[in-house]
All heavy atoms as a GROMACS GRO file, in nm:
protein
  518
    1ILE      N    1   7.438  10.278   6.938
    1ILE     CA    2   7.314  10.269   6.861
    1ILE      C    3   7.272  10.123   6.847
    1ILE      O    4   7.153  10.092   6.857
    1ILE     CB    5   7.329  10.338   6.723
    1ILE    CG1    6   7.348  10.488   6.741
    1ILE    CG2    7   7.209  10.310   6.635
    1ILE    CD1    8   7.375  10.564   6.613
    2GLN      N    9   7.367  10.034   6.827
    2GLN     CA   10   7.336   9.892   6.812
    2GLN      C   11   7.265   9.837   6.936
    2GLN      O   12   7.172   9.756   6.925
    2GLN     CB   13   7.462   9.811   6.782
    2GLN     CG   14   7.525   9.845   6.649
    2GLN     CD   15   7.431   9.820   6.532
    2GLN    OE1   16   7.356   9.723   6.530
    2GLN    NE2   17   7.432   9.910   6.436
    3GLU      N   18   7.308   9.882   7.052
    3GLU     CA   19   7.244   9.836   7.177
    3GLU      C   20   7.099   9.883   7.183
    3GLU      O   21   7.010   9.806   7.220
    3GLU     CB   22   7.322   9.890   7.296
    3GLU     CG   23   7.266   9.850   7.430
    3GLU     CD   24   7.343   9.911   7.546
    3GLU    OE1   25   7.462   9.944   7.529
    3GLU    OE2   26   7.283   9.926   7.653
    4LYS      N   27   7.073  10.005   7.143
    4LYS     CA   28   6.936  10.058   7.145
    4LYS      C   29   6.851   9.990   7.038
    4LYS      O   30   6.731   9.970   7.059
    4LYS     CB   31   6.936  10.210   7.126
    4LYS     CG   32   6.994  10.284   7.243
    4LYS     CD   33   6.915  10.257   7.369
    4LYS     CE   34   6.974  10.331   7.487
    4LYS     NZ   35   6.906  10.299   7.612
    5ILE      N   36   6.912   9.954   6.925
    5ILE     CA   37   6.837   9.878   6.824
    5ILE      C   38   6.793   9.744   6.883
    5ILE      O   39   6.677   9.704   6.867
    5ILE     CB   40   6.923   9.858   6.696
    5ILE    CG1   41   6.939   9.991   6.624
    5ILE    CG2   42   6.860   9.753   6.605
    5ILE    CD1   43   7.038   9.986   6.507
    6ARG      N   44   6.884   9.677   6.952
    6ARG     CA   45   6.848   9.550   7.017
    6ARG      C   46   6.739   9.571   7.121
    6ARG      O   47   6.644   9.492   7.130
    6ARG     CB   48   6.972   9.486   7.081
    6ARG     CG   49   7.065   9.421   6.983
    6ARG     CD   50   7.172   9.338   7.053
    6ARG     NE   51   7.259   9.417   7.140
    6ARG     CZ   52   7.367   9.481   7.100
    6ARG    NH1   53   7.404   9.476   6.975
    6ARG    NH2   54   7.439   9.550   7.185
    7ASP      N   55   6.750   9.678   7.199
    7ASP     CA   56   6.648   9.706   7.301
    7ASP      C   57   6.511   9.732   7.238
    7ASP      O   58   6.409   9.683   7.287
    7ASP     CB   59   6.688   9.828   7.385
    7ASP     CG   60   6.810   9.804   7.472
    7ASP    OD1   61   6.851   9.686   7.488
    7ASP    OD2   62   6.865   9.903   7.523
    8LEU      N   63   6.510   9.808   7.129
    8LEU     CA   64   6.384   9.840   7.062
    8LEU      C   65   6.325   9.715   6.997
    8LEU      O   66   6.204   9.691   7.005
    8LEU     CB   67   6.404   9.950   6.959
    8LEU     CG   68   6.279  10.011   6.896
    8LEU    CD1   69   6.177  10.053   7.001
    8LEU    CD2   70   6.316  10.130   6.809
    9ARG      N   71   6.408   9.632   6.936
    9ARG     CA   72   6.361   9.505   6.880
    9ARG      C   73   6.300   9.417   6.989
    9ARG      O   74   6.197   9.354   6.969
    9ARG     CB   75   6.474   9.431   6.810
    9ARG     CG   76   6.508   9.483   6.674
    9ARG     CD   77   6.612   9.391   6.609
    9ARG     NE   78   6.667   9.447   6.488
    9ARG     CZ   79   6.616   9.426   6.367
    9ARG    NH1   80   6.508   9.353   6.353
    9ARG    NH2   81   6.674   9.480   6.261
   10ALA      N   82   6.366   9.413   7.104
   10ALA     CA   83   6.315   9.333   7.216
   10ALA      C   84   6.181   9.387   7.264
   10ALA      O   85   6.088   9.309   7.291
   10ALA     CB   86   6.417   9.332   7.331
   11ALA      N   87   6.169   9.518   7.274
   11ALA     CA   88   6.041   9.578   7.316
   11ALA      C   89   5.931   9.546   7.216
   11ALA      O   90   5.818   9.516   7.254
   11ALA     CB   91   6.057   9.729   7.332
   12LEU      N   92   5.965   9.550   7.087
   12LEU     CA   93   5.866   9.518   6.984
   12LEU      C   94   5.835   9.369   6.981
   12LEU      O   95   5.729   9.328   6.935
   12LEU     CB   96   5.915   9.566   6.847
   12LEU     CG   97   5.917   9.716   6.829
   12LEU    CD1   98   5.989   9.754   6.700
   12LEU    CD2   99   5.775   9.773   6.830
   13GLY      N  100   5.925   9.287   7.031
   13GLY     CA  101   5.899   9.144   7.041
   13GLY      C  102   5.800   9.111   7.152
   13GLY      O  103   5.727   9.013   7.144
   14ARG      N  104   5.796   9.197   7.253
   14ARG     CA  105   5.704   9.176   7.365
   14ARG      C  106   5.566   9.235   7.339
   14ARG      O  107   5.468   9.193   7.399
   14ARG     CB  108   5.762   9.238   7.492
   14ARG     CG  109   5.885   9.167   7.544
   14ARG     CD  110   5.929   9.220   7.680
   14ARG     NE  111   5.965   9.361   7.680
   14ARG     CZ  112   6.085   9.410   7.654
   14ARG    NH1  113   6.184   9.327   7.623
   14ARG    NH2  114   6.109   9.538   7.658
   15ALA      N  115   5.558   9.332   7.250
   15ALA     CA  116   5.430   9.399   7.221
   15ALA      C  117   5.426   9.430   7.071
   15ALA      O  118   5.530   9.446   7.008
   15ALA     CB  119   5.418   9.528   7.302
   16THR      N  120   5.307   9.443   7.017
   16THR     CA  121   5.295   9.471   6.874
   16THR      C  122   5.335   9.614   6.841
   16THR      O  123   5.374   9.642   6.728
   16THR     CB  124   5.152   9.444   6.825
   16THR    OG1  125   5.061   9.524   6.901
   16THR    CG2  126   5.116   9.298   6.836
   17SER      N  127   5.325   9.702   6.939
   17SER     CA  128   5.366   9.840   6.917
   17SER      C  129   5.419   9.899   7.047
   17SER      O  130   5.386   9.852   7.155
   17SER     CB  131   5.250   9.925   6.864
   17SER     OG  132   5.147   9.932   6.958
   18VAL      N  133   5.502  10.002   7.032
   18VAL     CA  134   5.564  10.068   7.146
   18VAL      C  135   5.561  10.218   7.120
   18VAL      O  136   5.590  10.262   7.010
   18VAL     CB  137   5.711  10.022   7.162
   18VAL    CG1  138   5.781  10.097   7.273
   18VAL    CG2  139   5.721   9.873   7.183
   19SER      N  140   5.527  10.294   7.222
   19SER     CA  141   5.535  10.439   7.205
   19SER      C  142   5.680  10.483   7.227
   19SER      O  143   5.751  10.427   7.312
   19SER     CB  144   5.442  10.512   7.303
   19SER     OG  145   5.498  10.516   7.431
   20PHE      N  146   5.723  10.577   7.147
   20PHE     CA  147   5.861  10.625   7.159
   20PHE      C  148   5.884  10.684   7.298
   20PHE      O  149   5.988  10.664   7.360
   20PHE     CB  150   5.892  10.727   7.050
   20PHE     CG  151   6.035  10.772   7.051
   20PHE    CD1  152   6.136  10.687   7.010
   20PHE    CD2  153   6.068  10.899   7.094
   20PHE    CE1  154   6.269  10.728   7.013
   20PHE    CE2  155   6.200  10.941   7.096
   20PHE     CZ  156   6.301  10.855   7.055
   21HIS      N  157   5.784  10.754   7.350
   21HIS     CA  158   5.796  10.815   7.482
   21HIS      C  159   5.823  10.709   7.589
   21HIS      O  160   5.909  10.728   7.675
   21HIS     CB  161   5.669  10.894   7.515
   21HIS     CG  162   5.676  10.964   7.646
   21HIS    ND1  163   5.626  10.910   7.762
   21HIS    CD2  164   5.730  11.084   7.681
   21HIS    CE1  165   5.647  10.993   7.863
   21HIS    NE2  166   5.711  11.099   7.815
   22SER      N  167   5.751  10.598   7.583
   22SER     CA  168   5.773  10.494   7.683
   22SER      C  169   5.910  10.428   7.665
   22SER      O  170   5.972  10.387   7.762
   22SER     CB  171   5.662  10.389   7.678
   22SER     OG  172   5.668  10.315   7.559
   23PHE      N  173   5.956  10.421   7.539
   23PHE     CA  174   6.087  10.361   7.513
   23PHE      C  175   6.200  10.445   7.570
   23PHE      O  176   6.299  10.393   7.621
   23PHE     CB  177   6.106  10.339   7.363
   23PHE     CG  178   6.235  10.274   7.327
   23PHE    CD1  179   6.264  10.144   7.366
   23PHE    CD2  180   6.331  10.343   7.255
   23PHE    CE1  181   6.384  10.083   7.334
   23PHE    CE2  182   6.452  10.284   7.222
   23PHE     CZ  183   6.478  10.154   7.261
   24VAL      N  184   6.187  10.577   7.563
   24VAL     CA  185   6.295  10.664   7.612
   24VAL      C  186   6.275  10.709   7.756
   24VAL      O  187   6.355  10.787   7.807
   24VAL     CB  188   6.314  10.788   7.521
   24VAL    CG1  189   6.354  10.747   7.383
   24VAL    CG2  190   6.192  10.876   7.520
   25ARG      N  191   6.172  10.660   7.820
   25ARG     CA  192   6.142  10.702   7.957
   25ARG      C  193   6.262  10.688   8.051
   25ARG      O  194   6.286  10.773   8.135
   25ARG     CB  195   6.024  10.623   8.012
   25ARG     CG  196   5.976  10.675   8.146
   25ARG     CD  197   5.850  10.608   8.192
   25ARG     NE  198   5.741  10.650   8.105
   25ARG     CZ  199   5.643  10.571   8.064
   25ARG    NH1  200   5.640  10.446   8.103
   25ARG    NH2  201   5.547  10.616   7.986
   26GLY      N  202   6.340  10.584   8.036
   26GLY     CA  203   6.454  10.561   8.124
   26GLY      C  204   6.581  10.632   8.082
   26GLY      O  205   6.683  10.622   8.151
   27ALA      N  206   6.577  10.703   7.971
   27ALA     CA  207   6.697  10.772   7.923
   27ALA      C  208   6.735  10.883   8.020
   27ALA      O  209   6.652  10.960   8.066
   27ALA     CB  210   6.672  10.830   7.784
   28GLY      N  211   6.863  10.889   8.050
   28GLY     CA  212   6.909  10.986   8.147
   28GLY      C  213   6.949  11.120   8.088
   28GLY      O  214   6.947  11.221   8.156
   29THR      N  215   6.985  11.120   7.960
   29THR     CA  216   7.035  11.243   7.899
   29THR      C  217   6.972  11.262   7.762
   29THR      O  218   6.914  11.171   7.704
   29THR     CB  219   7.188  11.237   7.880
   29THR    OG1  220   7.219  11.133   7.786
   29THR    CG2  221   7.260  11.211   8.011
   30ARG      N  222   6.989  11.382   7.710
   30ARG     CA  223   6.942  11.412   7.573
   30ARG      C  224   7.014  11.325   7.471
   30ARG      O  225   6.955  11.283   7.372
   30ARG     CB  226   6.967  11.558   7.539
   30ARG     CG  227   6.861  11.649   7.586
   30ARG     CD  228   6.884  11.785   7.526
   30ARG     NE  229   6.776  11.872   7.568
   30ARG     CZ  230   6.774  12.000   7.551
   30ARG    NH1  231   6.876  12.059   7.494
   30ARG    NH2  232   6.673  12.072   7.591
   31ILE      N  233   7.140  11.301   7.496
   31ILE     CA  234   7.218  11.218   7.404
   31ILE      C  235   7.157  11.079   7.394
   31ILE      O  236   7.147  11.023   7.284
   31ILE     CB  237   7.366  11.210   7.448
   31ILE    CG1  238   7.432  11.348   7.445
   31ILE    CG2  239   7.444  11.110   7.364
   31ILE    CD1  240   7.439  11.410   7.306
   32GLU      N  241   7.116  11.022   7.506
   32GLU     CA  242   7.053  10.890   7.504
   32GLU      C  243   6.923  10.892   7.424
   32GLU      O  244   6.893  10.797   7.351
   32GLU     CB  245   7.025  10.842   7.646
   32GLU     CG  246   7.147  10.795   7.720
   32GLU     CD  247   7.110  10.741   7.858
   32GLU    OE1  248   7.050  10.632   7.864
   32GLU    OE2  249   7.140  10.811   7.956
   33ILE      N  250   6.846  10.998   7.438
   33ILE     CA  251   6.722  11.010   7.361
   33ILE      C  252   6.752  11.019   7.212
   33ILE      O  253   6.686  10.954   7.130
   33ILE     CB  254   6.640  11.132   7.409
   33ILE    CG1  255   6.591  11.109   7.553
   33ILE    CG2  256   6.522  11.158   7.316
   33ILE    CD1  257   6.531  11.230   7.618
   34ILE      N  258   6.855  11.094   7.176
   34ILE     CA  259   6.895  11.105   7.036
   34ILE      C  260   6.940  10.970   6.982
   34ILE      O  261   6.903  10.931   6.871
   34ILE     CB  262   7.004  11.213   7.020
   34ILE    CG1  263   6.945  11.350   7.050
   34ILE    CG2  264   7.067  11.208   6.881
   34ILE    CD1  265   7.048  11.460   7.068
   35VAL      N  266   7.016  10.896   7.061
   35VAL     CA  267   7.061  10.763   7.020
   35VAL      C  268   6.940  10.671   7.001
   35VAL      O  269   6.936  10.594   6.905
   35VAL     CB  270   7.162  10.706   7.122
   35VAL    CG1  271   7.190  10.559   7.095
   35VAL    CG2  272   7.290  10.786   7.118
   36CYS      N  273   6.842  10.680   7.089
   36CYS     CA  274   6.719  10.600   7.074
   36CYS      C  275   6.648  10.636   6.944
   36CYS      O  276   6.599  10.548   6.872
   36CYS     CB  277   6.626  10.621   7.192
   36CYS     SG  278   6.683  10.551   7.347
   37PHE      N  279   6.642  10.763   6.911
   37PHE     CA  280   6.577  10.807   6.789
   37PHE      C  281   6.654  10.757   6.666
   37PHE      O  282   6.593  10.713   6.568
   37PHE     CB  283   6.562  10.959   6.786
   37PHE     CG  284   6.475  11.008   6.674
   37PHE    CD1  285   6.339  10.990   6.676
   37PHE    CD2  286   6.533  11.071   6.564
   37PHE    CE1  287   6.259  11.033   6.571
   37PHE    CE2  288   6.454  11.115   6.459
   37PHE     CZ  289   6.317  11.096   6.463
   38LEU      N  290   6.786  10.763   6.672
   38LEU     CA  291   6.867  10.710   6.562
   38LEU      C  292   6.846  10.560   6.545
   38LEU      O  293   6.839  10.510   6.432
   38LEU     CB  294   7.014  10.742   6.584
   38LEU     CG  295   7.052  10.890   6.572
   38LEU    CD1  296   7.199  10.910   6.612
   38LEU    CD2  297   7.026  10.942   6.433
   39ALA      N  298   6.833  10.489   6.655
   39ALA     CA  299   6.804  10.345   6.649
   39ALA      C  300   6.668  10.321   6.583
   39ALA      O  301   6.653  10.231   6.500
   39ALA     CB  302   6.806  10.284   6.789
   40LEU      N  303   6.571  10.403   6.618
   40LEU     CA  304   6.439  10.393   6.557
   40LEU      C  305   6.448  10.418   6.407
   40LEU      O  306   6.391  10.342   6.327
   40LEU     CB  307   6.345  10.495   6.622
   40LEU     CG  308   6.210  10.514   6.557
   40LEU    CD1  309   6.130  10.386   6.556
   40LEU    CD2  310   6.133  10.624   6.627
   41LEU      N  311   6.519  10.521   6.366
   41LEU     CA  312   6.535  10.550   6.224
   41LEU      C  313   6.603  10.434   6.151
   41LEU      O  314   6.567  10.402   6.037
   41LEU     CB  315   6.615  10.679   6.204
   41LEU     CG  316   6.547  10.809   6.247
   41LEU    CD1  317   6.642  10.926   6.225
   41LEU    CD2  318   6.417  10.830   6.170
   42GLU      N  319   6.699  10.373   6.215
   42GLU     CA  320   6.768  10.260   6.152
   42GLU      C  321   6.672  10.142   6.132
   42GLU      O  322   6.676  10.077   6.028
   42GLU     CB  323   6.888  10.217   6.236
   42GLU     CG  324   6.970  10.106   6.176
   42GLU     CD  325   7.030  10.139   6.039
   42GLU    OE1  326   7.061  10.257   6.012
   42GLU    OE2  327   7.046  10.045   5.958
   43LEU      N  328   6.586  10.115   6.229
   43LEU     CA  329   6.489  10.007   6.212
   43LEU      C  330   6.390  10.037   6.100
   43LEU      O  331   6.351   9.947   6.026
   43LEU     CB  332   6.414   9.981   6.343
   43LEU     CG  333   6.493   9.909   6.451
   43LEU    CD1  334   6.408   9.891   6.576
   43LEU    CD2  335   6.543   9.774   6.401
   44VAL      N  336   6.353  10.162   6.086
   44VAL     CA  337   6.264  10.201   5.975
   44VAL      C  338   6.339  10.183   5.842
   44VAL      O  339   6.284  10.130   5.746
   44VAL     CB  340   6.213  10.346   5.993
   44VAL    CG1  341   6.142  10.393   5.868
   44VAL    CG2  342   6.122  10.354   6.114
   45LYS      N  343   6.464  10.224   5.839
   45LYS     CA  344   6.545  10.210   5.718
   45LYS      C  345   6.560  10.062   5.678
   45LYS      O  346   6.556  10.029   5.560
   45LYS     CB  347   6.683  10.272   5.743
   45LYS     CG  348   6.778  10.259   5.627
   45LYS     CD  349   6.911  10.323   5.664
   45LYS     CE  350   7.021  10.275   5.572
   45LYS     NZ  351   7.152  10.320   5.618
   46GLN      N  352   6.574   9.975   5.777
   46GLN     CA  353   6.587   9.831   5.753
   46GLN      C  354   6.452   9.766   5.723
   46GLN      O  355   6.446   9.646   5.699
   46GLN     CB  356   6.650   9.762   5.874
   46GLN     CG  357   6.791   9.801   5.900
   46GLN     CD  358   6.844   9.741   6.030
   46GLN    OE1  359   6.778   9.663   6.099
   46GLN    NE2  360   6.967   9.778   6.065
   47ARG      N  361   6.346   9.845   5.728
   47ARG     CA  362   6.209   9.797   5.706
   47ARG      C  363   6.168   9.693   5.810
   47ARG      O  364   6.095   9.600   5.782
   47ARG     CB  365   6.190   9.744   5.565
   47ARG     CG  366   6.212   9.851   5.461
   47ARG     CD  367   6.196   9.797   5.323
   47ARG     NE  368   6.242   9.896   5.226
   47ARG     CZ  369   6.161   9.965   5.149
   47ARG    NH1  370   6.032   9.949   5.157
   47ARG    NH2  371   6.210  10.051   5.064
   48ALA      N  372   6.219   9.711   5.932
   48ALA     CA  373   6.184   9.624   6.043
   48ALA      C  374   6.075   9.686   6.130
   48ALA      O  375   6.018   9.619   6.214
   48ALA     CB  376   6.308   9.596   6.128
   49ALA      N  377   6.048   9.815   6.108
   49ALA     CA  378   5.946   9.884   6.187
   49ALA      C  379   5.885   9.996   6.104
   49ALA      O  380   5.946  10.046   6.010
   49ALA     CB  381   6.008   9.942   6.314
   50THR      N  382   5.764  10.032   6.144
   50THR     CA  383   5.698  10.150   6.086
   50THR      C  384   5.667  10.245   6.200
   50THR      O  385   5.661  10.205   6.318
   50THR     CB  386   5.566  10.114   6.014
   50THR    OG1  387   5.476  10.057   6.108
   50THR    CG2  388   5.591  10.019   5.899
   51VAL      N  389   5.648  10.370   6.166
   51VAL     CA  390   5.616  10.470   6.268
   51VAL      C  391   5.492  10.547   6.224
   51VAL      O  392   5.465  10.562   6.106
   51VAL     CB  393   5.733  10.567   6.293
   51VAL    CG1  394   5.850  10.496   6.357
   51VAL    CG2  395   5.776  10.636   6.166
   52ALA      N  396   5.417  10.593   6.322
   52ALA     CA  397   5.299  10.675   6.296
   52ALA      C  398   5.290  10.781   6.404
   52ALA      O  399   5.327  10.759   6.520
   52ALA     CB  400   5.174  10.589   6.296
   53GLN      N  401   5.240  10.895   6.364
   53GLN     CA  402   5.222  11.006   6.456
   53GLN      C  403   5.095  11.079   6.414
   53GLN      O  404   5.082  11.118   6.298
   53GLN     CB  405   5.344  11.098   6.448
   53GLN     CG  406   5.347  11.208   6.548
   53GLN     CD  407   5.474  11.291   6.536
   53GLN    OE1  408   5.527  11.311   6.427
   53GLN    NE2  409   5.522  11.340   6.650
   54LYS      N  410   4.999  11.093   6.506
   54LYS     CA  411   4.869  11.152   6.471
   54LYS      C  412   4.879  11.298   6.430
   54LYS      O  413   4.816  11.342   6.337
   54LYS     CB  414   4.770  11.135   6.586
   54LYS     CG  415   4.729  10.992   6.605
   54LYS     CD  416   4.623  10.979   6.709
   54LYS     CE  417   4.585  10.832   6.724
   54LYS     NZ  418   4.478  10.812   6.819
   55LYS      N  419   4.957  11.372   6.506
   55LYS     CA  420   4.976  11.514   6.472
   55LYS      C  421   5.113  11.558   6.521
   55LYS      O  422   5.178  11.487   6.599
   55LYS     CB  423   4.864  11.601   6.529
   55LYS     CG  424   4.853  11.598   6.679
   55LYS     CD  425   4.736  11.681   6.728
   55LYS     CE  426   4.728  11.673   6.879
   55LYS     NZ  427   4.621  11.752   6.933
   56ARG      N  428   5.154  11.673   6.476
   56ARG     CA  429   5.285  11.725   6.513
   56ARG      C  430   5.299  11.732   6.664
   56ARG      O  431   5.208  11.775   6.735
   56ARG     CB  432   5.302  11.864   6.453
   56ARG     CG  433   5.444  11.912   6.458
   56ARG     CD  434   5.463  12.051   6.410
   56ARG     NE  435   5.392  12.078   6.285
   56ARG     CZ  436   5.406  12.190   6.217
   56ARG    NH1  437   5.486  12.284   6.261
   56ARG    NH2  438   5.340  12.209   6.106
   57PHE      N  439   5.413  11.689   6.713
   57PHE     CA  440   5.450  11.688   6.854
   57PHE      C  441   5.377  11.582   6.937
   57PHE      O  442   5.393  11.577   7.058
   57PHE     CB  443   5.434  11.827   6.919
   57PHE     CG  444   5.516  11.932   6.851
   57PHE    CD1  445   5.456  12.036   6.783
   57PHE    CD2  446   5.655  11.926   6.852
   57PHE    CE1  447   5.530  12.134   6.720
   57PHE    CE2  448   5.731  12.022   6.787
   57PHE     CZ  449   5.669  12.127   6.721
   58ASP      N  450   5.294  11.498   6.873
   58ASP     CA  451   5.235  11.383   6.942
   58ASP      C  452   5.341  11.276   6.960
   58ASP      O  453   5.447  11.279   6.897
   58ASP     CB  454   5.119  11.325   6.860
   58ASP     CG  455   4.984  11.368   6.914
   58ASP    OD1  456   4.979  11.446   7.009
   58ASP    OD2  457   4.883  11.322   6.856
   59ASP      N  458   5.309  11.178   7.042
   59ASP     CA  459   5.399  11.065   7.061
   59ASP      C  460   5.409  10.987   6.929
   59ASP      O  461   5.316  10.983   6.850
   59ASP     CB  462   5.346  10.974   7.171
   59ASP     CG  463   5.449  10.879   7.223
   59ASP    OD1  464   5.569  10.892   7.188
   59ASP    OD2  465   5.413  10.788   7.300
   60ILE      N  466   5.522  10.924   6.909
   60ILE     CA  467   5.546  10.841   6.790
   60ILE      C  468   5.515  10.697   6.829
   60ILE      O  469   5.569  10.647   6.928
   60ILE     CB  470   5.692  10.854   6.743
   60ILE    CG1  471   5.721  10.999   6.706
   60ILE    CG2  472   5.719  10.760   6.628
   60ILE    CD1  473   5.869  11.027   6.684
   61LEU      N  474   5.431  10.631   6.751
   61LEU     CA  475   5.398  10.491   6.774
   61LEU      C  476   5.482  10.407   6.679
   61LEU      O  477   5.480  10.426   6.558
   61LEU     CB  478   5.249  10.466   6.750
   61LEU     CG  479   5.199  10.328   6.786
   61LEU    CD1  480   5.214  10.304   6.937
   61LEU    CD2  481   5.056  10.312   6.744
   62VAL      N  482   5.557  10.313   6.737
   62VAL     CA  483   5.646  10.227   6.660
   62VAL      C  484   5.580  10.089   6.652
   62VAL      O  485   5.542  10.034   6.755
   62VAL     CB  486   5.784  10.216   6.728
   62VAL    CG1  487   5.880  10.134   6.643
   62VAL    CG2  488   5.841  10.351   6.760
   63LYS      N  489   5.570  10.035   6.530
   63LYS     CA  490   5.512   9.902   6.510
   63LYS      C  491   5.613   9.816   6.437
   63LYS      O  492   5.678   9.862   6.342
   63LYS     CB  493   5.384   9.911   6.428
   63LYS     CG  494   5.272   9.980   6.498
   63LYS     CD  495   5.146   9.977   6.414
   63LYS     CE  496   5.034  10.051   6.484
   63LYS     NZ  497   4.911  10.048   6.406
   64ALA      N  498   5.623   9.691   6.480
   64ALA     CA  499   5.712   9.596   6.414
   64ALA      C  500   5.648   9.550   6.283
   64ALA      O  501   5.526   9.535   6.274
   64ALA     CB  502   5.737   9.476   6.504
   65ILE      N  503   5.730   9.530   6.183
   65ILE     CA  504   5.684   9.470   6.059
   65ILE      C  505   5.715   9.322   6.068
   65ILE      O  506   5.830   9.282   6.088
   65ILE     CB  507   5.756   9.532   5.937
   65ILE    CG1  508   5.719   9.680   5.926
   65ILE    CG2  509   5.719   9.456   5.810
   65ILE    CD1  510   5.790   9.752   5.815
   66ILE      N  511   5.612   9.244   6.055
   66ILE     CA  512   5.628   9.098   6.071
   66ILE      C  513   5.650   9.033   5.937
   66ILE      O  514   5.600   9.066   5.837
   66ILE     CB  515   5.505   9.038   6.140
   66ILE    CG1  516   5.492   9.100   6.278
   66ILE    CG2  517   5.517   8.887   6.149
   66ILE    CD1  518   5.366   9.065   6.350
   0.00000   0.00000   0.00000
């Protein structure tokens, strides 16, 4: 999870926002996707990122908190 947190922080450092779908695009397994989601939740818990979703089952937009 720590590695994915670093990856997500790096992605947010390159752009103001990242779609969750694009972040997990390279994931090979369901487990990797779950780990990416847990990393996302941890960043939200740390108040390092916010998430938004327009409607149910839409992509999740992740934004860094500056």
